[in-house]
TORPAGU-762031 format. One record per atom (N, C-alpha, C): residue in three letters; atom name; x, z, y. Coordinates in steps of 0.05 Angstrom, whole numbers, plus 5000, padded with zeros to 4 digits. Example, Ala and Ser with C-alpha at 12.3 -4.5 7.8 and 13.67 -1.06 7.14 Angstrom:
<sites>
  rest  atom     x     z     y
   ala     N  5264  5156  4886
   ala    CA  5246  5156  4910
   ala     C  5264  5156  4934
   ser     N  5257  5142  4955
   ser    CA  5273  5143  4979
   ser     C  5258  5157  5001
</sites>
This chain:
<sites>
  rest  atom     x     z     y
   met     N  4515  5883  5836
   met    CA  4530  5883  5812
   met     C  4524  5857  5797
   leu     N  4499  5849  5794
   leu    CA  4491  5824  5781
   leu     C  4502  5800  5796
   ala     N  4502  5801  5822
   ala    CA  4513  5779  5838
   ala     C  4542  5776  5834
   gln     N  4556  5798  5831
   gln    CA  4585  5798  5827
   gln     C  4591  5785  5800
   ile     N  4576  5790  5778
   ile    CA  4580  5778  5752
   ile     C  4576  5748  5753
   arg     N  4555  5740  5767
   arg    CA  4548  5711  5770
   arg     C  4570  5697  5784
   lys     N  4581  5709  5805
   lys    CA  4602  5697  5820
   lys     C  4627  5694  5802
   met     N  4634  5714  5787
   met    CA  4658  5712  5770
   met     C  4653  5691  5748
   arg     N  4629  5688  5738
   arg    CA  4623  5668  5718
   arg     C  4624  5640  5729
   lys     N  4616  5637  5753
   lys    CA  4616  5611  5767
   lys     C  4643  5601  5771
   asp     N  4662  5618  5776
   asp    CA  4690  5611  5781
   asp     C  4705  5605  5755
   asp     N  4694  5614  5731
   asp    CA  4708  5609  5706
   asp     C  4707  5579  5699
   gly     N  4730  5567  5693
   gly    CA  4732  5538  5689
   gly     C  4737  5530  5661
   gly     N  4726  5542  5641
   gly    CA  4730  5535  5613
   gly     C  4710  5515  5603
   phe     N  4713  5508  5577
   phe    CA  4695  5489  5563
   phe     C  4674  5505  5549
   thr     N  4650  5493  5547
   thr    CA  4629  5507  5532
   thr     C  4633  5500  5502
   leu     N  4618  5515  5486
   leu    CA  4620  5510  5457
   leu     C  4610  5483  5449
   ile     N  4588  5473  5462
   ile    CA  4577  5447  5457
   ile     C  4597  5425  5463
   glu     N  4611  5427  5486
   glu    CA  4632  5407  5492
   glu     C  4654  5407  5471
   leu     N  4662  5429  5463
   leu    CA  4683  5430  5442
   leu     C  4673  5418  5415
   leu     N  4649  5424  5408
   leu    CA  4638  5413  5383
   leu     C  4635  5383  5385
   met     N  4627  5372  5408
   met    CA  4624  5343  5411
   met     C  4652  5330  5408
   val     N  4672  5342  5419
   val    CA  4700  5330  5417
   val     C  4708  5330  5388
   ile     N  4703  5351  5373
   ile    CA  4711  5353  5345
   ile     C  4696  5332  5329
   val     N  4671  5328  5334
   val    CA  4654  5308  5319
   val     C  4666  5280  5325
   ile     N  4672  5274  5350
   ile    CA  4683  5247  5358
   ile     C  4710  5243  5344
   ile     N  4727  5263  5343
   ile    CA  4753  5260  5330
   ile     C  4749  5256  5300
   gly     N  4730  5269  5288
   gly    CA  4724  5265  5260
   gly     C  4716  5237  5253
   ile     N  4698  5226  5271
   ile    CA  4688  5199  5266
   ile     C  4711  5179  5269
   leu     N  4728  5182  5289
   leu    CA  4751  5164  5292
   leu     C  4771  5166  5269
   ala     N  4775  5191  5259
   ala    CA  4793  5194  5236
   ala     C  4781  5180  5211
   gly     N  4756  5182  5207
   gly    CA  4744  5168  5185
   gly     C  4747  5138  5186
   ile     N  4744  5126  5210
   ile    CA  4747  5098  5213
   ile     C  4776  5090  5208
   val     N  4795  5105  5217
   val    CA  4823  5099  5212
   val     C  4830  5100  5182
   val     N  4820  5120  5167
   val    CA  4826  5122  5140
   val     C  4817  5098  5124
   phe     N  4793  5089  5130
   phe    CA  4782  5065  5115
   phe     C  4797  5039  5124
   ser     N  4806  5038  5148
   ser    CA  4821  5014  5157
   ser     C  4849  5012  5144
   val     N  4862  5035  5141
   val    CA  4888  5035  5128
   val     C  4888  5030  5099
   arg     N  4866  5035  5086
   arg    CA  4864  5030  5057
   arg     C  4869  5001  5051
   gly     N  4858  4983  5067
   gly    CA  4861  4955  5062
   gly     C  4890  4945  5066
   ile     N  4904  4957  5084
   ile    CA  4933  4950  5088
   ile     C  4949  4957  5063
   asn     N  4943  4979  5050
   asn    CA  4958  4986  5026
   asn     C  4952  4966  5004
   asp     N  4927  4956  5001
   asp    CA  4921  4936  4980
   asp     C  4938  4911  4985
   thr     N  4939  4902  5010
   thr    CA  4954  4878  5016
   thr     C  4984  4881  5010
   gly     N  4995  4905  5015
   gly    CA  5023  4910  5008
   gly     C  5028  4909  4979
   glu     N  5010  4920  4962
   glu    CA  5013  4919  4933
   glu     C  5013  4889  4923
   ala     N  4995  4873  4935
   ala    CA  4994  4845  4926
   ala     C  5019  4830  4934
   ala     N  5030  4836  4958
   ala    CA  5054  4823  4966
   ala     C  5078  4831  4948
   ala     N  5078  4857  4940
   ala    CA  5100  4866  4922
   ala     C  5098  4852  4895
   cys     N  5074  4848  4885
   cys    CA  5070  4834  4859
   cys     C  5080  4806  4861
   lys     N  5073  4792  4883
   lys    CA  5081  4764  4886
   lys     C  5112  4762  4888
   ala     N  5124  4781  4903
   ala    CA  5153  4781  4907
   ala     C  5166  4786  4880
   asp     N  5157  4804  4864
   asp    CA  5168  4810  4838
   asp     C  5166  4786  4819
   leu     N  5143  4772  4820
   leu    CA  5140  4748  4804
   leu     C  5161  4726  4811
   lys     N  5164  4721  4837
   lys    CA  5183  4702  4846
   lys     C  5212  4710  4838
   thr     N  5219  4735  4840
   thr    CA  5245  4744  4833
   thr     C  5251  4740  4804
   val     N  5232  4747  4787
   val    CA  5235  4744  4758
   val     C  5237  4715  4751
   glu     N  5220  4697  4764
   glu    CA  5221  4669  4757
   glu     C  5249  4658  4764
   thr     N  5260  4666  4786
   thr    CA  5287  4657  4794
   thr     C  5308  4666  4774
   ala     N  5305  4691  4766
   ala    CA  5325  4703  4747
   ala     C  5323  4688  4720
   val     N  5299  4682  4711
   val    CA  5296  4668  4685
   val     C  5308  4640  4687
   glu     N  5304  4627  4710
   glu    CA  5315  4600  4712
   glu     C  5346  4601  4715
   ala     N  5357  4621  4728
   ala    CA  5386  4625  4729
   ala     C  5396  4630  4701
   tyr     N  5383  4647  4686
   tyr    CA  5392  4652  4658
   tyr     C  5391  4626  4642
   tyr     N  5370  4610  4644
   tyr    CA  5366  4586  4630
   tyr     C  5389  4566  4637
   ala     N  5397  4565  4662
   ala    CA  5418  4546  4671
   ala     C  5445  4556  4662
   ser     N  5450  4581  4658
   ser    CA  5476  4590  4651
   ser     C  5480  4596  4621
   asn     N  5459  4594  4605
   asn    CA  5461  4601  4577
   asn     C  5452  4578  4559
   asp     N  5463  4555  4562
   asp    CA  5458  4531  4545
   asp     C  5429  4525  4541
   ser     N  5414  4525  4563
   ser    CA  5386  4517  4564
   ser     C  5368  4533  4544
   thr     N  5373  4559  4543
   thr    CA  5355  4577  4527
   thr     C  5345  4598  4546
   tyr     N  5320  4605  4541
   tyr    CA  5307  4626  4557
   tyr     C  5314  4653  4545
   pro     N  5313  4674  4561
   pro    CA  5319  4701  4551
   pro     C  5296  4710  4532
   ala     N  5303  4727  4514
   ala    CA  5283  4738  4495
   ala     C  5263  4757  4508
   asn     N  5273  4772  4528
   asn    CA  5256  4791  4543
   asn     C  5268  4797  4571
   leu     N  5254  4813  4586
   leu    CA  5264  4819  4613
   leu     C  5289  4836  4613
   ala     N  5293  4851  4591
   ala    CA  5317  4868  4590
   ala     C  5343  4851  4589
   ala     N  5341  4827  4578
   ala    CA  5364  4810  4576
   ala     C  5373  4800  4603
   leu     N  5356  4802  4624
   leu    CA  5362  4793  4650
   leu     C  5375  4815  4668
   val     N  5371  4840  4659
   val    CA  5379  4863  4677
   val     C  5410  4863  4684
   pro     N  5428  4862  4666
   pro    CA  5455  4866  4674
   pro     C  5466  4844  4693
   ser     N  5458  4820  4690
   ser    CA  5470  4798  4705
   ser     C  5452  4787  4727
   phe     N  5426  4785  4722
   phe    CA  5408  4770  4739
   phe     C  5388  4788  4755
   leu     N  5382  4811  4745
   leu    CA  5364  4829  4759
   leu     C  5378  4857  4761
   his     N  5372  4870  4782
   his    CA  5383  4898  4786
   his     C  5369  4917  4766
   ser     N  5343  4914  4763
   ser    CA  5328  4930  4744
   ser     C  5303  4915  4737
   glu     N  5290  4923  4715
   glu    CA  5265  4910  4707
   glu     C  5242  4918  4727
   pro     N  5225  4898  4732
   pro    CA  5202  4904  4750
   pro     C  5185  4926  4737
   asp     N  5174  4943  4753
   asp    CA  5159  4967  4742
   asp     C  5129  4960  4737
   gly     N  5124  4944  4717
   gly    CA  5097  4939  4709
   gly     C  5082  4919  4725
   thr     N  5096  4902  4740
   thr    CA  5082  4882  4757
   thr     C  5081  4854  4745
   val     N  5101  4848  4728
   val    CA  5100  4822  4714
   val     C  5106  4825  4685
   thr     N  5096  4805  4670
   thr    CA  5101  4803  4641
   thr     C  5118  4778  4636
   tyr     N  5132  4779  4614
   tyr    CA  5149  4755  4607
   tyr     C  5147  4751  4577
   ala     N  5141  4726  4569
   ala    CA  5140  4718  4540
   ala     C  5146  4689  4538
   ala     N  5165  4683  4522
   ala    CA  5173  4655  4516
   ala     C  5176  4636  4540
   gly     N  5191  4646  4560
   gly    CA  5196  4631  4583
   gly     C  5175  4629  4604
   val     N  5154  4644  4600
   val    CA  5131  4644  4619
   val     C  5129  4672  4632
   val     N  5130  4671  4659
   val    CA  5127  4696  4674
   val     C  5099  4697  4686
   asp     N  5086  4720  4684
   asp    CA  5059  4722  4694
   asp     C  5055  4750  4704
   tyr     N  5032  4753  4719
   tyr    CA  5025  4780  4730
   tyr     C  5013  4797  4708
   thr     N  5016  4823  4712
   thr    CA  5002  4842  4694
   thr     C  4973  4845  4704
   pro     N  4956  4856  4689
   pro    CA  4928  4859  4697
   pro     C  4926  4876  4723
   ala     N  4944  4896  4726
   ala    CA  4944  4912  4751
   ala     C  4950  4895  4775
   cys     N  4968  4877  4772
   cys    CA  4976  4860  4796
   cys     C  4953  4840  4800
   asp     N  4940  4829  4779
   asp    CA  4918  4812  4783
   asp     C  4896  4826  4799
   ala     N  4891  4851  4794
   ala    CA  4869  4866  4808
   ala     C  4878  4871  4837
   ala     N  4904  4877  4842
   ala    CA  4913  4881  4869
   ala     C  4911  4856  4886
   ile     N  4917  4833  4874
   ile    CA  4917  4807  4888
   ile     C  4887  4800  4894
   ala     N  4870  4805  4874
   ala    CA  4842  4799  4878
   ala     C  4829  4817  4900
   ala     N  4838  4842  4901
   ala    CA  4828  4860  4922
   ala     C  4838  4853  4949
   ala     N  4861  4843  4951
   ala    CA  4873  4835  4977
   ala     C  4862  4809  4988
   ala     N  4851  4793  4971
   ala    CA  4840  4767  4979
   ala     C  4814  4768  4992
</sites>
């Protein structure tokens, strides 16, 4: 009877609990590495978006200046109907003809560098 049980167990081709736990641990380690790698990609994307918004607003301000008797717009809202589709969402500031990054964009650009 005991020999018969050993024979049946020997023919069983499954994984042991230790093997399964080792695979789970390895997958967890790899997942952790990927999560930290992807975080840097997101920071770079935010910095690129800030730079693109700045260039777009600078171009719109200069177009406004050229078409409105050499005067700069009072604020970004004056650019929206004709020169911009919508105001940038907190990425740039505008005052007296000067376009600059917001502190949030400065931090994103510094983090990406």
